[in-house]
DOSE-681452 format. One record per residue (C-alpha): residue number from 0; residue in three letters; chain; x, z, y. Coordinates in steps of 0.5 Angstrom, whole numbers, plus 500, padded with zeros to 3 digits. Example, Ala and Ser with C-alpha at 12.3 -4.5 7.8 and 13.67 -1.06 7.14 Angstrom:
+------+------+-------+-----+-----+-----+
| resi | resn | chain |  xx |  zz |  yy |
+------+------+-------+-----+-----+-----+
|    0 |  ALA |     A | 525 | 516 | 491 |
|    1 |  SER |     A | 527 | 514 | 498 |
+------+------+-------+-----+-----+-----+
// end
This chain:
+------+------+-------+-----+-----+-----+
| resi | resn | chain |  xx |  zz |  yy |
+------+------+-------+-----+-----+-----+
|    0 |  MET |     A | 242 | 189 | 423 |
|    1 |  ALA |     A | 246 | 189 | 429 |
|    2 |  GLU |     A | 253 | 189 | 429 |
|    3 |  PRO |     A | 256 | 196 | 432 |
|    4 |  SER |     A | 259 | 195 | 439 |
|    5 |  PHE |     A | 266 | 198 | 441 |
|    6 |  GLN |     A | 269 | 200 | 447 |
|    7 |  VAL |     A | 277 | 200 | 449 |
|    8 |  PHE |     A | 278 | 206 | 454 |
|    9 |  GLU |     A | 285 | 207 | 457 |
|   10 |  CYS |     A | 288 | 214 | 460 |
|   11 |  GLN |     A | 289 | 213 | 468 |
|   12 |  ASN |     A | 295 | 218 | 468 |
|   13 |  PRO |     A | 301 | 213 | 469 |
|   14 |  GLU |     A | 305 | 218 | 465 |
|   15 |  CYS |     A | 300 | 217 | 459 |
|   16 |  ARG |     A | 296 | 211 | 459 |
|   17 |  PHE |     A | 293 | 213 | 452 |
|   18 |  ARG |     A | 289 | 207 | 450 |
|   19 |  PHE |     A | 284 | 207 | 444 |
|   20 |  SER |     A | 278 | 204 | 441 |
|   21 |  SER |     A | 271 | 208 | 442 |
|   22 |  ASP |     A | 269 | 212 | 436 |
|   23 |  LEU |     A | 262 | 209 | 433 |
|   24 |  THR |     A | 259 | 216 | 434 |
|   25 |  ILE |     A | 261 | 217 | 442 |
|   26 |  THR |     A | 258 | 213 | 447 |
|   27 |  LYS |     A | 261 | 216 | 453 |
|   28 |  MET |     A | 268 | 219 | 454 |
|   29 |  VAL |     A | 271 | 222 | 460 |
|   30 |  ALA |     A | 277 | 226 | 459 |
|   31 |  CYS |     A | 283 | 223 | 455 |
|   32 |  PRO |     A | 284 | 226 | 448 |
|   33 |  GLN |     A | 292 | 226 | 449 |
|   34 |  CYS |     A | 293 | 229 | 456 |
|   35 |  GLY |     A | 286 | 231 | 459 |
|   36 |  ASP |     A | 286 | 226 | 465 |
|   37 |  SER |     A | 281 | 221 | 467 |
|   38 |  LEU |     A | 279 | 215 | 462 |
|   39 |  GLN |     A | 276 | 209 | 464 |
|   40 |  PRO |     A | 273 | 203 | 460 |
|   41 |  SER |     A | 278 | 197 | 459 |
|   42 |  GLY |     A | 274 | 190 | 458 |
|   43 |  GLU |     A | 268 | 189 | 455 |
|   44 |  THR |     A | 264 | 192 | 449 |
|   45 |  TYR |     A | 266 | 188 | 443 |
|   46 |  SER |     A | 263 | 187 | 436 |
|   47 |  ASN |     A | 268 | 187 | 430 |
|   48 |  GLU |     A | 263 | 182 | 426 |
|   49 |  LYS |     A | 267 | 179 | 420 |
|   50 |  VAL |     A | 267 | 172 | 418 |
|   51 |  SER |     A | 267 | 170 | 411 |
|   52 |  HIS |     A | 272 | 165 | 409 |
|   53 |  THR |     A | 271 | 162 | 402 |
|   54 |  ALA |     A | 276 | 159 | 398 |
|   55 |  GLY |     A | 274 | 152 | 399 |
|   56 |  SER |     A | 277 | 147 | 395 |
|   57 |  PHE |     A | 283 | 151 | 393 |
|   58 |  PRO |     A | 283 | 153 | 386 |
|   59 |  ALA |     A | 281 | 160 | 384 |
|   60 |  HIS |     A | 282 | 163 | 377 |
|   61 |  GLN |     A | 277 | 167 | 373 |
|   62 |  LEU |     A | 280 | 174 | 373 |
|   63 |  GLU |     A | 278 | 181 | 370 |
|   64 |  LEU |     A | 281 | 188 | 371 |
|   65 |  LEU |     A | 282 | 193 | 366 |
|   66 |  LEU |     A | 283 | 200 | 370 |
|   67 |  ASP |     A | 287 | 204 | 365 |
|   68 |  ASN |     A | 287 | 212 | 366 |
|   69 |  LEU |     A | 287 | 212 | 373 |
|   70 |  ARG |     A | 286 | 219 | 376 |
|   71 |  SER |     A | 284 | 217 | 383 |
|   72 |  ALA |     A | 277 | 216 | 385 |
|   73 |  LEU |     A | 280 | 213 | 392 |
|   74 |  ASN |     A | 284 | 208 | 389 |
|   75 |  VAL |     A | 279 | 206 | 384 |
|   76 |  GLY |     A | 274 | 205 | 390 |
|   77 |  SER |     A | 280 | 201 | 394 |
|   78 |  ILE |     A | 281 | 197 | 388 |
|   79 |  PHE |     A | 273 | 195 | 387 |
|   80 |  ARG |     A | 273 | 193 | 395 |
|   81 |  THR |     A | 279 | 188 | 394 |
|   82 |  ALA |     A | 276 | 186 | 387 |
|   83 |  ASP |     A | 269 | 184 | 391 |
|   84 |  GLY |     A | 273 | 180 | 396 |
|   85 |  ALA |     A | 277 | 176 | 391 |
|   86 |  GLY |     A | 271 | 175 | 387 |
|   87 |  VAL |     A | 274 | 179 | 381 |
|   88 |  SER |     A | 269 | 177 | 375 |
|   89 |  HIS |     A | 269 | 184 | 372 |
|   90 |  ILE |     A | 272 | 191 | 372 |
|   91 |  TYR |     A | 273 | 195 | 365 |
|   92 |  CYS |     A | 274 | 202 | 367 |
|   93 |  CYS |     A | 277 | 206 | 361 |
|   94 |  GLY |     A | 279 | 213 | 359 |
|   95 |  THR |     A | 280 | 218 | 365 |
|   96 |  THR |     A | 278 | 212 | 370 |
|   97 |  PRO |     A | 273 | 214 | 375 |
|   98 |  THR |     A | 267 | 210 | 375 |
|   99 |  PRO |     A | 263 | 207 | 381 |
|  100 |  ASP |     A | 258 | 213 | 381 |
|  101 |  HIS |     A | 263 | 218 | 384 |
|  102 |  PRO |     A | 262 | 220 | 391 |
|  103 |  LYS |     A | 270 | 218 | 393 |
|  104 |  ILE |     A | 269 | 211 | 390 |
|  105 |  ILE |     A | 263 | 210 | 395 |
|  106 |  LYS |     A | 267 | 213 | 401 |
|  107 |  THR |     A | 273 | 208 | 400 |
|  108 |  GLY |     A | 269 | 202 | 396 |
|  109 |  LEU |     A | 264 | 201 | 402 |
|  110 |  GLY |     A | 259 | 199 | 398 |
|  111 |  ALA |     A | 263 | 194 | 394 |
|  112 |  GLU |     A | 262 | 197 | 388 |
|  113 |  GLY |     A | 255 | 195 | 388 |
|  114 |  PHE |     A | 257 | 188 | 388 |
|  115 |  VAL |     A | 262 | 188 | 382 |
|  116 |  SER |     A | 260 | 188 | 375 |
|  117 |  TRP |     A | 263 | 194 | 371 |
|  118 |  SER |     A | 263 | 198 | 365 |
|  119 |  TYR |     A | 266 | 204 | 362 |
|  120 |  HIS |     A | 270 | 205 | 356 |
|  121 |  ARG |     A | 273 | 211 | 352 |
|  122 |  ASN |     A | 278 | 207 | 349 |
|  123 |  SER |     A | 282 | 201 | 352 |
|  124 |  LEU |     A | 285 | 199 | 346 |
|  125 |  LYS |     A | 278 | 197 | 343 |
|  126 |  VAL |     A | 277 | 193 | 350 |
|  127 |  ILE |     A | 283 | 189 | 349 |
|  128 |  ASP |     A | 283 | 188 | 342 |
|  129 |  ASN |     A | 276 | 185 | 343 |
|  130 |  LEU |     A | 278 | 180 | 349 |
|  131 |  LYS |     A | 285 | 178 | 348 |
|  132 |  GLU |     A | 283 | 172 | 344 |
|  133 |  LYS |     A | 279 | 169 | 350 |
|  134 |  ARG |     A | 284 | 172 | 355 |
|  135 |  LEU |     A | 291 | 171 | 358 |
|  136 |  VAL |     A | 292 | 179 | 358 |
|  137 |  TYR |     A | 297 | 181 | 364 |
|  138 |  SER |     A | 300 | 188 | 365 |
|  139 |  LEU |     A | 302 | 190 | 372 |
|  140 |  GLU |     A | 308 | 194 | 371 |
|  141 |  THR |     A | 315 | 195 | 373 |
|  142 |  SER |     A | 320 | 195 | 366 |
|  143 |  GLU |     A | 326 | 192 | 364 |
|  144 |  SER |     A | 322 | 186 | 361 |
|  145 |  SER |     A | 317 | 185 | 367 |
|  146 |  ILE |     A | 317 | 178 | 370 |
|  147 |  SER |     A | 316 | 178 | 378 |
|  148 |  LEU |     A | 309 | 176 | 380 |
|  149 |  PHE |     A | 312 | 171 | 384 |
|  150 |  ALA |     A | 316 | 167 | 379 |
|  151 |  GLU |     A | 315 | 160 | 377 |
|  152 |  LYS |     A | 317 | 161 | 370 |
|  153 |  GLY |     A | 314 | 166 | 365 |
|  154 |  ILE |     A | 307 | 166 | 367 |
|  155 |  LEU |     A | 303 | 162 | 363 |
|  156 |  PRO |     A | 299 | 156 | 365 |
|  157 |  GLN |     A | 292 | 159 | 367 |
|  158 |  ASP |     A | 287 | 155 | 362 |
|  159 |  LYS |     A | 284 | 162 | 360 |
|  160 |  PRO |     A | 280 | 167 | 364 |
|  161 |  ILE |     A | 286 | 172 | 366 |
|  162 |  LEU |     A | 285 | 180 | 364 |
|  163 |  LEU |     A | 290 | 184 | 369 |
|  164 |  ILE |     A | 291 | 191 | 366 |
|  165 |  VAL |     A | 293 | 196 | 372 |
|  166 |  GLY |     A | 295 | 203 | 370 |
|  167 |  ASN |     A | 295 | 210 | 371 |
|  168 |  GLU |     A | 299 | 212 | 378 |
|  169 |  ILE |     A | 304 | 217 | 375 |
|  170 |  SER |     A | 305 | 215 | 367 |
|  171 |  GLY |     A | 303 | 208 | 368 |
|  172 |  ILE |     A | 300 | 203 | 363 |
|  173 |  ASP |     A | 299 | 205 | 356 |
|  174 |  PRO |     A | 305 | 202 | 352 |
|  175 |  GLU |     A | 300 | 199 | 346 |
|  176 |  LEU |     A | 297 | 196 | 352 |
|  177 |  MET |     A | 303 | 192 | 354 |
|  178 |  LYS |     A | 305 | 190 | 347 |
|  179 |  ARG |     A | 298 | 187 | 347 |
|  180 |  SER |     A | 300 | 183 | 354 |
|  181 |  GLN |     A | 302 | 176 | 354 |
|  182 |  SER |     A | 306 | 178 | 360 |
|  183 |  VAL |     A | 308 | 184 | 364 |
|  184 |  LEU |     A | 308 | 183 | 371 |
|  185 |  SER |     A | 312 | 186 | 377 |
|  186 |  LEU |     A | 312 | 186 | 384 |
|  187 |  PRO |     A | 319 | 185 | 388 |
|  188 |  MET |     A | 321 | 192 | 391 |
|  189 |  THR |     A | 327 | 192 | 396 |
|  190 |  GLY |     A | 327 | 198 | 399 |
|  191 |  SER |     A | 328 | 205 | 396 |
|  192 |  LYS |     A | 322 | 206 | 392 |
|  193 |  THR |     A | 321 | 203 | 386 |
|  194 |  SER |     A | 313 | 202 | 386 |
|  195 |  LEU |     A | 307 | 201 | 391 |
|  196 |  ASN |     A | 301 | 205 | 391 |
|  197 |  VAL |     A | 297 | 203 | 385 |
|  198 |  ALA |     A | 291 | 200 | 389 |
|  199 |  VAL |     A | 296 | 196 | 394 |
|  200 |  ALA |     A | 300 | 193 | 388 |
|  201 |  ALA |     A | 293 | 191 | 385 |
|  202 |  GLY |     A | 291 | 188 | 391 |
|  203 |  ILE |     A | 297 | 184 | 391 |
|  204 |  ALA |     A | 297 | 182 | 384 |
|  205 |  ILE |     A | 289 | 180 | 384 |
|  206 |  TYR |     A | 290 | 175 | 390 |
|  207 |  ALA |     A | 296 | 172 | 387 |
|  208 |  LEU |     A | 293 | 171 | 380 |
|  209 |  ARG |     A | 286 | 169 | 383 |
|  210 |  PHE |     A | 288 | 164 | 387 |
|  211 |  ARG |     A | 295 | 162 | 384 |
|  212 |  LYS |     A | 296 | 154 | 384 |
|  213 |  GLN |     A | 296 | 151 | 377 |
|  214 |  TYR |     A | 303 | 148 | 375 |
+------+------+-------+-----+-----+-----+
// end
């Protein structure tokens, strides 16, 4: 299928000069949506074709996710898209976490949910108890005992597959899950807020752990 084409338009009103890319559903635009003055196409049409860049010879560690009682299907869809891009092996959707058959996951996952292996489980503790002997289990949570994701010390050598636990947007990770983790990891926060959106935080952690160098 051919890549869609885009066109940049620019308002001809010197006091406005609003500049934007065309919507995929619009093939011709005449009036500026900001001031109503005339528009002109700027430059040639272009396609936003994505080029795949593999990890190459850089070591990549096997990584799985456990989504513990997430409430937002939009966040879950975004995590699935990141998981597909990073090559996550499997996602365990647990408790209240929406699964990929939810329409809002389809909206934000943009089809990635169809390429990532996943399963649903009512009880996350049972999942951990079945996997922890063969996995390095990390929880992504800010706490007094957490270690920075980017610290050189405290993160165990990755000679086993990694299972990363991501928790509820409000209540966080079940304390019993954190007790079963080898380490609790957190992201450095230097602003007024103490946490990030769960899908953003998960994306940072997924790439940091998946492509972290051995030492």
